[in-house]
C-alpha positions as CSV (number, residue, x, y, z in Angstrom):
1,M,-17.8,59.1,19.9
2,G,-15.6,59.2,16.8
3,F,-16.4,62.9,16.2
4,V,-14.9,63.8,19.5
5,L,-11.6,62.9,18.0
6,L,-12.3,65.2,15.1
7,A,-13.5,68.0,17.3
8,Q,-10.2,67.8,19.2
9,G,-8.1,67.9,16.1
10,R,-7.0,64.3,16.3
11,S,-7.7,63.6,12.7
12,R,-5.0,61.0,12.3
13,L,-6.4,58.9,15.2
14,F,-9.9,59.3,13.7
15,L,-8.6,58.1,10.4
16,I,-6.9,55.1,12.0
17,T,-10.1,54.1,13.8
18,E,-12.2,54.4,10.7
19,L,-9.6,52.4,8.7
20,S,-9.5,49.7,11.3
21,W,-13.3,49.4,11.1
22,N,-13.2,49.2,7.3
23,L,-10.4,46.6,7.2
24,M,-12.1,44.5,9.8
25,Y,-15.4,44.6,7.9
26,L,-13.7,43.7,4.6
27,G,-11.8,40.9,6.3
28,L,-14.9,39.4,7.9
29,V,-16.9,39.6,4.6
30,W,-14.0,38.1,2.6
31,G,-13.5,35.3,5.1
32,G,-17.1,34.5,5.7
33,L,-18.6,34.8,2.2
34,P,-17.8,31.2,1.3
35,V,-19.5,29.9,4.4
36,W,-22.5,32.1,5.0
37,N,-22.9,33.6,1.5
38,L,-24.6,37.1,1.4
39,R,-25.7,36.8,5.0
40,M,-22.1,37.4,6.0
41,T,-22.4,41.1,5.0
42,G,-25.0,41.6,7.7
43,I,-23.1,39.5,10.3
44,A,-19.9,41.4,9.5
45,Y,-21.6,44.7,9.8
46,F,-23.0,43.8,13.2
47,L,-19.7,42.4,14.5
48,T,-17.6,45.3,13.3
49,H,-19.9,47.8,15.0
50,I,-19.5,46.0,18.3
51,F,-15.7,46.1,17.7
52,Y,-15.8,49.8,16.7
53,F,-17.9,50.7,19.8
54,F,-15.4,49.1,22.2
55,L,-12.4,50.5,20.2
56,L,-13.7,54.0,20.3
57,W,-14.8,53.7,24.0
58,T,-11.2,52.6,24.9
59,I,-9.6,55.4,22.9
60,I,-12.0,58.1,24.1
61,F,-11.5,57.0,27.7
62,R,-7.7,57.2,27.4
63,V,-7.8,60.6,25.6
64,N,-10.6,62.3,27.6
65,R,-11.1,60.2,30.7
66,F,-14.6,59.5,29.5
67,C,-16.8,57.8,32.0
68,W,-20.3,56.5,31.8
69,R,-22.7,58.8,33.6
70,K,-26.3,58.2,34.4
71,T,-27.5,60.2,31.4
72,N,-25.2,58.4,29.0
73,L,-26.4,55.0,30.3
74,I,-30.0,56.0,30.0
75,L,-29.5,57.2,26.4
76,L,-27.7,54.0,25.6
77,A,-30.6,51.9,27.0
78,V,-33.1,53.9,25.1
79,L,-31.2,53.5,21.9
80,L,-30.9,49.7,22.4
81,S,-34.6,49.6,23.2
82,C,-35.4,51.4,20.0
83,A,-33.3,49.0,18.0
84,A,-35.0,46.0,19.7
85,I,-38.4,47.5,19.0
86,I,-37.6,48.0,15.3
87,S,-36.1,44.5,15.0
88,W,-39.2,43.1,16.7
89,A,-41.6,45.2,14.6
90,R,-40.4,43.6,11.3
91,L,-42.3,40.5,12.2
92,F,-45.6,42.3,11.8
93,P,-47.3,42.5,8.5
94,G,-48.3,45.7,6.6
95,I,-47.1,49.1,7.6
96,V,-46.8,48.4,11.4
97,P,-42.9,48.4,11.2
98,L,-43.0,51.7,9.2
99,V,-45.3,53.4,11.7
100,L,-43.3,52.2,14.7
101,G,-40.0,53.3,13.1
102,L,-41.5,56.7,12.2
103,A,-42.9,57.2,15.7
104,L,-39.6,56.3,17.3
105,T,-37.7,58.6,14.9
106,L,-40.1,61.5,15.7
107,A,-39.9,60.9,19.4
108,M,-36.0,60.8,19.4
109,G,-35.9,63.9,17.1
110,I,-38.1,65.9,19.5
111,Y,-36.0,64.8,22.4
112,S,-32.8,65.8,20.6
113,C,-34.3,69.2,19.7
114,L,-35.4,69.9,23.3
115,R,-32.1,68.8,24.6
116,I,-30.3,71.2,22.3
117,Y,-32.8,73.9,23.3
118,R,-32.0,73.4,26.9
119,L,-28.2,73.2,26.5
120,L,-28.1,76.4,24.4
121,G,-30.6,78.4,26.4
122,G,-32.8,78.9,23.3
123,W,-33.0,78.2,19.7
124,P,-29.7,78.9,17.8
125,W,-31.3,80.7,14.9
126,K,-32.7,83.4,17.2
127,Y,-29.2,84.4,18.2
128,L,-28.2,84.6,14.5
129,K,-31.0,87.1,13.8
130,K,-29.9,89.3,16.7
131,R,-26.3,89.4,15.4
132,L,-27.4,90.3,11.9
């Protein structure tokens, strides 16, 4: 969602959101290192991403009147499901996590390419050949 701000030319607001993410991450790591040692880096990363999501959602809603549509909610659910599957797969021995991760990456990549194909009405490089 942050790139929506850049696409609209709101680079200062984008910089402020990115700076707030970095400052919060550094603050959480600095404050939590004495208690949780190196694990705090992962905890801080997770917490700052939750903070960043809600911060950007609030800003994008106010700037663009963004609302959750059915497609957005389905994609969010699929993304969260993929994250849960990858987190669950790490418990298996051998290359099972690698295979699951690659399969999910391939599936999401194919879906993204098909979605772009449908939105543009064809592959973008075909139009470039016609123009040249």
